C-alpha positions in Angstrom: -141.6 232.8 -145.0 -139.6 236.0 -144.4 -141.1 237.9 -147.2 -144.6 237.4 -145.7 -143.6 238.4 -142.2 -145.7 241.5 -141.1 -145.2 241.0 -137.3 -141.5 241.1 -136.4 -141.4 244.9 -136.8 -143.6 245.0 -133.7 -141.4 242.6 -131.7 -141.0 245.1 -128.9 -144.8 245.8 -128.6 -146.3 243.3 -126.1 -149.8 244.4 -127.0 -149.4 243.3 -130.6 -148.3 239.7 -129.5 -146.2 239.6 -132.7 -144.9 236.0 -132.2 -148.5 234.7 -131.8 -150.4 237.0 -134.2 -150.5 234.5 -137.2 -151.5 231.7 -134.9 -154.2 233.7 -133.3 -155.8 234.6 -136.7 -155.4 231.0 -137.9 -157.2 229.9 -134.8 -160.0 232.5 -135.3 -160.4 231.3 -138.9 -160.7 227.7 -137.7 -163.2 228.8 -135.1 -165.5 230.3 -137.7 -166.5 226.8 -138.7 -168.3 226.5 -135.4 -170.4 229.6 -136.1 -171.8 229.0 -139.6 -175.1 230.7 -140.2 -177.8 230.0 -142.9 -180.7 232.1 -143.9 -183.0 231.7 -140.9 -185.8 234.0 -142.0 -188.1 231.2 -143.1 -188.1 230.1 -139.4 -189.1 233.6 -138.2 -192.8 233.9 -139.0 -193.1 237.4 -137.6 -189.9 238.9 -139.2 -188.5 239.7 -142.6 -185.0 240.8 -144.0 -186.1 244.4 -144.1 -186.9 244.4 -140.3 -183.5 242.9 -139.6 -181.8 245.6 -141.8 -183.6 248.4 -139.9 -182.5 246.9 -136.6 -178.8 246.7 -137.8 -179.1 250.3 -139.1 -180.3 251.4 -135.6 -177.4 249.5 -133.9 -175.0 251.4 -136.1 -176.5 254.6 -134.7 -176.3 253.3 -131.1 -172.6 252.4 -131.7 -172.0 256.0 -132.9 -174.0 257.7 -130.2 -172.4 255.8 -127.4 -168.9 256.0 -129.1 -168.5 252.3 -128.8 -165.8 250.2 -130.5 -166.6 248.8 -134.0 -165.9 245.3 -132.6 -168.9 245.8 -130.2 -171.2 246.6 -133.1 -170.1 243.5 -135.2 -170.3 241.2 -132.2 -173.8 242.4 -131.4 -175.0 241.8 -135.0 -173.4 238.3 -134.9 -175.1 237.4 -131.6 -178.4 238.7 -132.9 -178.2 236.5 -136.0 -177.2 233.4 -134.0 -180.0 234.0 -131.5 -182.6 234.6 -134.3 -181.4 231.4 -136.1 -182.3 229.4 -133.0 -185.4 231.2 -131.5 -188.5 232.6 -133.1 -189.0 236.3 -132.0 -192.0 238.5 -132.3 -191.4 241.7 -134.2 -192.3 243.8 -131.2 -189.4 242.2 -129.3 -186.8 242.6 -132.1 -185.5 245.9 -130.8 -185.1 244.3 -127.3 -183.0 241.5 -128.8 -180.8 244.1 -130.6 -180.3 246.3 -127.6 -179.6 243.3 -125.3 -177.0 241.8 -127.7 -175.4 245.3 -127.7 -175.4 245.3 -123.9 -173.7 241.8 -123.9 -171.2 242.9 -126.6 -170.4 246.0 -124.5 -169.6 243.9 -121.5 -167.4 241.7 -123.6 -165.5 244.4 -125.6 -165.7 247.8 -123.9 -163.5 249.3 -121.1 -166.5 251.1 -119.6 -169.7 249.7 -120.9 -173.0 251.8 -120.8 -175.5 250.8 -118.1 -178.7 248.8 -118.6 -180.6 252.0 -118.1 -178.9 253.5 -121.1 -180.2 250.7 -123.3 -183.7 251.1 -121.9 -183.5 254.8 -122.7 -182.4 254.4 -126.3 -185.5 252.1 -126.8 -187.7 255.0 -125.6 -188.5 252.9 -122.5 -190.5 250.5 -124.6 -189.2 247.7 -122.3 -188.6 247.3 -118.6 -185.3 246.6 -116.8 -186.7 243.1 -115.9 -187.4 242.3 -119.6 -183.9 243.4 -120.6 -182.2 241.3 -117.9 -184.5 238.3 -118.7 -183.6 238.6 -122.4 -179.9 238.8 -121.5 -180.2 235.5 -119.7 -182.2 233.9 -122.5 -179.7 235.0 -125.2 -176.7 233.8 -123.2 -178.3 230.4 -122.5 -179.4 230.0 -126.2 -175.8 230.7 -127.3 -174.4 228.4 -124.6 -172.5 231.4 -123.2 -170.1 231.0 -126.2 -170.1 234.6 -127.5 -166.5 235.0 -128.7 -167.7 234.8 -132.3 -165.0 235.7 -134.9 -166.1 238.9 -136.6 -165.1 240.3 -140.0 -163.8 243.6 -138.5 -160.8 241.9 -136.8 -159.8 240.0 -140.0 -160.2 243.3 -141.9 -157.8 245.1 -139.7 -155.3 242.2 -139.8 -155.4 241.8 -143.6 -155.1 245.6 -144.2 -152.0 245.5 -142.1 -150.6 242.6 -144.2 -151.3 244.7 -147.3 -149.7 247.8 -145.8 -153.0 249.6 -146.6 -153.4 253.2 -145.5 -156.1 254.3 -143.1 -158.2 255.8 -146.0 -158.2 252.4 -147.7 -159.0 250.5 -144.5 -161.8 253.0 -143.9 -163.3 252.4 -147.3 -163.2 248.6 -146.7 -164.8 249.2 -143.3 -167.6 251.1 -145.1 -168.2 248.2 -147.4 -168.1 245.8 -144.5 -170.6 247.8 -142.5 -173.0 248.1 -145.4 -172.9 244.3 -145.8 -174.1 243.9 -142.2 -177.6 244.9 -143.4 -177.8 242.2 -146.0 -179.5 238.9 -145.1 -177.9 237.3 -148.2 -174.4 237.8 -146.7 -175.2 236.4 -143.2 -173.9 233.0 -144.2 -170.5 234.3 -145.5 -167.6 233.6 -143.1 -166.2 236.8 -141.5 -162.7 236.3 -142.8 -164.0 235.8 -146.4 -166.3 238.9 -146.2 -163.4 241.0 -144.8 -161.1 239.8 -147.6 -163.7 240.7 -150.3 -164.3 244.2 -148.7 -160.5 244.8 -148.6 -160.0 243.6 -152.2 -162.8 246.0 -153.4 -161.2 248.9 -151.5 -157.7 248.1 -153.0 -159.1 248.0 -156.5 -161.1 251.2 -156.0 -157.9 252.9 -154.8 -155.9 251.4 -157.7 -153.6 249.7 -155.2 -153.4 246.3 -157.0 -155.2 243.1 -156.3 -155.1 240.1 -154.0 -151.3 239.7 -153.8 -149.3 236.7 -152.5 -148.9 238.1 -149.0 -152.7 238.4 -148.6 -153.2 235.0 -150.1 -150.8 233.6 -147.5 -152.3 235.4 -144.4 -155.9 235.0 -145.4 -155.7 231.5 -146.9 -158.0 232.7 -149.8 -157.3 232.9 -153.5 -158.9 235.6 -155.7 -161.3 232.9 -157.0 -162.6 232.4 -153.4 -163.4 236.1 -153.1 -165.0 236.6 -156.5 -168.6 235.6 -155.7 -168.7 237.8 -152.5 -167.0 240.7 -154.3 -169.7 240.6 -157.1 -172.4 240.4 -154.5 -171.0 243.4 -152.6 -170.7 245.4 -155.9 -174.3 244.8 -156.9 -175.4 245.7 -153.3 -173.5 249.0 -153.5 -174.7 249.7 -157.0 -178.4 249.6 -156.0 -179.9 252.9 -155.0 -179.6 253.4 -151.2 -182.7 252.7 -149.1 -184.0 255.8 -147.4 -184.8 253.9 -144.3 -181.2 252.7 -144.0 -179.1 255.8 -143.8 -176.9 255.3 -140.7 -173.8 253.7 -142.4 -173.7 256.1 -145.3 -174.2 259.1 -143.1 -171.5 257.9 -140.7 -169.0 257.4 -143.5 -169.8 260.7 -145.1 -168.0 262.4 -142.1 -164.5 263.9 -142.5 -163.2 261.6 -139.7 -164.0 258.7 -142.0 -162.4 260.4 -145.0 -165.9 260.9 -146.5 -165.5 257.4 -148.2 -169.3 257.1 -148.6 -169.2 259.7 -151.3 -166.4 258.0 -153.4 -167.7 256.7 -156.8 -168.2 253.0 -156.9 -165.5 251.1 -158.9 -166.4 250.1 -162.4 -167.5 246.4 -162.6 -165.1 245.8 -165.6 -162.1 247.1 -163.5 -163.2 244.8 -160.7 -163.6 241.8 -163.0 -160.1 242.5 -164.4 -158.7 242.3 -160.8 -160.6 239.1 -160.1 -159.3 237.4 -163.2 -155.7 238.6 -162.8 -154.5 235.7 -160.7 
């Protein structure tokens, strides 16, 4: 429908592929069904959710230090989860898995990816080059070389565009989304649904309304679909921050990210009102 058209304004911009944008995101949303995760921790005798959270927190630091795209970070986390859901890993090897998925994600997303040596260096040379390359082959084989996994970040940017959200609102949603990466309970949530929940929370926090018809059309979700994830995110953000997991909050306390980490959390009653308004 014409009133839901957010792409024709870019009709001259070949990089935006305006005539295919909706189809591309519908395809990515379909493709999510191939990459459903469950809580795999019971199958990891040597690991626990806290170790995973510490690894993700470290990957956020790596993304910042190497000035990598956010897509690279999200893809690395997704690959790590899919690999861990299929292969038991000893805790001493967990950092190797994380740095290897980051290396693979860099090759997939970055214009000039860091070298293997850079990834050995950030692990304080705990692993050898041979171990890194062997792990790369193992991960790719385990994932059947199918690593174009739909990530929440792409959906988040798309839906923020549909809502005409400003950069500050998108950045707040990105903060929520990145915090959620640490949480084992949210691993099973589809990226498009997680992105929608993060954006809705940011819109309500900024008093910009709720999940309007244009967002329902482009995301395929109703407010009722988002409610359980929004409530889970809210309780996650309400809990006192873990001192061992500082990377995301520190990152989003910078001016370049509008210092969104220091914004007060939206009141649960305000949130519930937005969730029941449709």
